[in-house]
N, C-alpha and C positions, 0 to 999 in steps of 0.2 A: 555560367550557371545554369545547369539543366532544370526543366520545368519541374521535375519530381523533387529536386533538392529544394527549390523555392517553396513547393507545397509543404514539405516536412517542416521547413524553418517556420513558415506561417502557423502551421499546426501547433509546434512547440511554443511559439510565441503567444498563442491563445490560451495556452495552460499556465502561463507565468501567474503566480499568486493564487493558483486554484490548489485544492486539496487532492493529493494523490496517494494511492496506496501501491507501494512498490514491494513486490515479492521478490526475495532472492533465492538463489539455487538450494541453499541448506534449510529452506522451508520457513525461515523468519520472514516477516514483513514489516514494513515501516509505513507509518501514516504521518503526512506533513504537508506544509505549504511549499509548492515547487517554486524554486527561485531561479535556478539556471541549470544548463548542461554545458558541455564542452565537446570537442571533436571526438574524444574518447568515450562519449556517452556516459561519463560520470554524471550523477544528478545530485544537485544540492536541495535539501529539504529543510525548512525552518519549522520550529514548534513541532519537532518530530517525536513520535513514540516508536519504540521497537516492541513487537509482539512476538512471543515464542509459543510454540506448540508445547502442551504439558509433557514433562518427562515421563518415561515408563513407569518410574516410581510413584509419581503423582497419581497416574492413571491406577496403577495397582492399589495404592493406599484408598483412592475413592471407591474402587470397587469393593474393597474389604470393608469400608465403612458403610456400604450400601446395606442398610438393614431391612430394606422392603423385599429383597429377593428378586428385585427386577433387574432386567439386562440393561435397562437405561440408567444413566446417571450422569451428572454434570461435573466437569472438571474446568477450573479457571484457567485461561491462558496467562502466562507470565508476561508482564509488560514493565516498560520503564520509560521515564521522560529523558530525552537526549538532547533537546533544543536544536541546534544546528548540525546536521550530518552531511557528509559526502559518501554516497553509495557508489562503489566502483561499477562501471558499466559492464565489465566482464562477469559480475556476479548477479545481474539482473535477469530474473526469469519472466517477470510479467509487470505491467504497470497499468493501473486503472484510475480513472478520473472518479472521485467520490462527489457525488451530487445527491442532494434532496430530491424527491420526486417533483417538488414544485419548481425547483431549478430546470429539470429536464423538460417539464411542460412549458416553461417560458421560452427555453432554447428552441424546442420544436415549433412554437408559435412565430418565432422570429424568422425561421427558415421557410415556413409555408407562406 
């Protein structure tokens, strides 16, 4: 096993049971607790939620309902609870670790 492969495995091992945000190529993203991956880079998340960008119709309806005449208005993202999911590796665009700022500070103190 090469050094890089060991490093990647160690990194993934450190992410087990941490909250990840996984964006897929169609623009949806999932938030959940990372449980495992496989050689095909499929990812399993527990307690997962799916988030979708608002449809064009939702944006148009919100713009029409905007009575203030402002060009700024809010549209809520669609979401749903999924529990456990498998995200195919071929669809993954980006993976982010979700941490509170206090968790980041603690991690940085441990490294320093």
